[in-house]
N, C-alpha and C positions, 0 to 999 in steps of 0.2 A: 503494500499500499504506500503511494506517495505521501510524503508529507506535505501539507498545504503550507502554501507561501502566502503570507497576508501581512501587507504592510500597514502601518497604522500612522495615518497623516492626522496632525493637529487639528483642533475644533478652531476653524478660521473665525468664527465670531468670538469667541473667547479671547482670543489674540488680538482681533481688531477692539475689542472692549478694552483688553489692558491698553492699548496703544493711545484709545481715547483718554483713559482716566491720565496716564501720564502727560499727554497733551494738555488736558485740564489741569493738571497739577503745576505744569510748568507757567500757565496762562497766571493761575491765581498767585503762584511764588513771585511771578514778575509784578503783579498789581501790588501786591503786599509791600515787595521791597519799595517800589517805588513810592508809594503814597505814606509809608510808617519807617522806612530805613534806608534812606538813598545812599547812605556810605557803606553799605553792605552790598554795592554792585558787583564788586570783584567775586565775594563768595557767590551771588547769583549768576554768575557767569560760568563759574564753576560747575554749580549745579545744572544749570540747563544745558552744558555742554555732556554732563555726563548722562541726562535723560536722554540725549540727542543720541549720544552712543548705546545707551540702554537700548533705544527703539529701534535703531539701526540694525542693532544683533539680533534683536525679534524679528524685523523683517526679513532679514538675511538668512538664519536659521530656519523658519517655519514658512515663510512664503517662498523663498527660493529653495527649499527644500536640503540646504546645507546639512541640516542638523541629520539626515539621513545618508551623507554621502561618507566615503572613507576619510579614515586621517589625514591622506595625502592631500586632498583636496583642501582639507581645512589649512594645512601649514602652506600650501601654494596661495589661497584666497588671505591668510594673514599675514604672508611674505609681501604679496603686492601692497596690502593695506599700510604695512610699515612704510614702505617703499613711498606711498602717496604721504603718508605723514611728513617722512624726511623732506619731501619736496614744497610742501606746504609751509614746513617751518624756514625753509631756506628761503622760501620767497617771501614770507614774512620779515624776516631779519633784513632782508635786501628793501623790501619797501618801507621799513621805519627807518632805516640808515638815509633813504634819499628822501624823504618827507621832511620838508621845513616847517617848523611850527611858528 
């Protein structure tokens, strides 16, 4: 008797609800910091970028089905992401060095 092969894909509505909750959290945090504690804008940026990275990870893992792929594909994807990060970081420092305030 052949073993049945059944793939389990995530519940897309649940992932969408999590993404919407994270988006609402970022909007509420922005409004609260701007209204009550504008001196915390640096911490807000770190928080918002962290939420953005979390949401991007959810999309990549679930909607692009990377969660179900082999470890080699994960390593390749993360390597490409690291190089993009290096490129953006280098571009940022070049931009800030040439902008006169």
